[in-house]
N, C-alpha and C positions, 0 to 999 in steps of 0.2 A: 619322446624321451629315450636317451640311450639306456637306461636301466629298466625300460619296460621290456617283457619277453618278446622274442622274435619268433613267430609261429609261421610254419609253412602248412598249407592246406591243400589237400588233393580231393577233386571232385570228378567222379566218373559215373554219376547215377543213371544217365541217360545217354544223349547223343553228343555232348559236348565235354571235352577234356578240359578241366580248369585247375590252374595252379595259383593260389593266392598267397600273398606274403604280407603279413601285419606286424607292426611293432606296437603293442598295446592296442589302441583303437585307430591306429593310422594305417591306411592301406598303402603298402609300397609297391605292390605289383599285382596285377590281374591278367594272367596270360590265359587265353582261350584258344582251343582248336575245335572247330565245329565240324561234324560229318553230315550236316543237314543236306548237302548236294547229294551224298551217296544214298540218302533215304528217300530223296524227292521222287525218284522214278518209281517207287513202291508206294507213294502216297502216305507214308507214315514210317515211324521208327521200327526198324527190323533189329531185334536184340542181337543176333549173331553178327550183324554188320557193325553195330555200335561197339561191340566187345573188340572186334578186330581193329577198328579205327582207334579205339583207346590204346591198344597194344602199340601201334604205329606212331601215335601222337604224343604219348606221355613223356617220354624222355626229351624230345625236342622242345615241347611246352615247358618243361621243367628248367631247361637251360635258359629259356628266354625269360622266364619269371625271375631267375636268379639274377640275370643280367640287368633286367629292368629295376630290380630292387637294389642292385649294386652290393649284393652280398654273396658269400659262398655257402655251400650247403653246410659246412662245418660251423658256421656263424649261428645256424638255427638252434633255438632252445628247445622246441618241441615240434612235433609233426601230428597234424590232424587230417583225418580222412573220412569221408562220407561212408558210413556202414550200413545205410538204408534209410528209408525204403528207396527202391529203385530196380532197375533190371538187374537180375542176379548175376549175369555174366559180366555186365559193365562194372558193377560193384566189385566183383572178385579181382579185376584188373587193377583198380585203385588200391583196394586193401592190400593185395599182394605187393604192389610197388611200395606202399607206405611201410609195410612191414620190413621190406628190404632196406629202405633209406634209414628207418629207425634202428635197424640192427647194425648196419654199416656205421652210423654216426653216434651210436649209443646215446640216443635222444629218446625221451618218453614219446609214446604213441597214444593218441586219444581218438576214439570212434565218435563220430558226429552224426546225430539224427538230421536227415536231410530236411525235414519240416522245420526243425528248430533253427537250423542255419538260415533258412529263408527269412525267418523272423530275426535272427541275430544280425544280419547283414545291414538292416535298417539302422541299427545303433551306430554304425560307422559314420553315418551321415547326420542322424538326429539325436545321438546320445542315448543314455539308458532308458529303457522302458519303465513305466510304473509297474510295480508288482503288487497284486496280481494284474494281469493284462488279458484281453481277449484279442485274438489275431485272426483275421480272415485271410486265408491263403488261396489265391486263385492263380495258379502257375502251371502250365504244362498239364501233366497228369494229375495235379491235385486241385480239388475244390474242398477245402476243409475249414472248419471253425475250430480254433485251438485255445486252450486255457494255457497261459504262461504264468505260473506262480513263481518260478525262478529259472531264469532262461539257461544257466549253466547246468541246470539238472534236467533240461528237456522240456517237452511240451505234452499236454494231455489232450487227445482229440475229443472234442465235444460232439462233432457230427461231421459228415461228409456226404458228397453225392453217392447215391446208391446205384447209379449207372455210369454214365460217362462224365469225366471231368470237363470243365469249360474247354480247355485246350484240345482234348479229344474230340469234343462236339465241333469245334471249328474245323479241325481237320476232316472229319467225316462230311461235313456239309460242303467244304471246299472240293473234295473229291466228286461229290454228286454234282456240283456245279461246274466241274471241270477247270477249277482254279488250281494253281500250283501249291506245294507243301513247302512250309508250313501254312496252314490255312488262315491264321488270324490276320496277318497283314493284307493279303489280297482281298478277303471279305470286307475288311475295313474301308479299303480303297473303293471296292464296288458299292458299298453302302453309302459313301459320300456322294456317289453320282446317282444314287437310286431316288425314288419318289416316296417320301414320308407318308403320304396319304394313300399309298397303294393297298395297304392292308388296314382294316379297321380293328385295331386291338382294344379290348376293354380296359377301362381306366378307372381307379378308384373302386 
């Protein structure tokens, strides 16, 4: 609907530079620049490398998102940016850019909790969440159980892993097995060719 707000979002919490544009609950653009190949030789994400990659990718990714959505920056009603959790240097790039765009366009700026955003993006496809709701987030560096009382006000962590998140565990196991980074896809492919009876795991 044309009367719904046009919001531009900037995400730089880890190794991908993401620019999303939505009108209300309709996704108009989702432009991503990944630096995964730059991290692959290290077997994991290197914060300094990620920060530099965001610096190089942010403006071209912004131009691509605006072109994909068919809008100009001046058309945007508000700007949102991931303000945590994430890699400090990577977040700084996104927040600094968002502040600059907001100042230049005189549009309001909103900081967004990364964990809440993971939950919120589901509403674009499946509609509003029941309130309250419990969300299980297993993504990259996060393995968390979250209480969502009102999505716009954020989420309350109920519990999380006390050591490695699932994504980190996949990457470490892949490195031990000599598989490429990121570890999830190659481990999944290797598992499909494995022997399910090779290890006797207790059940029940």
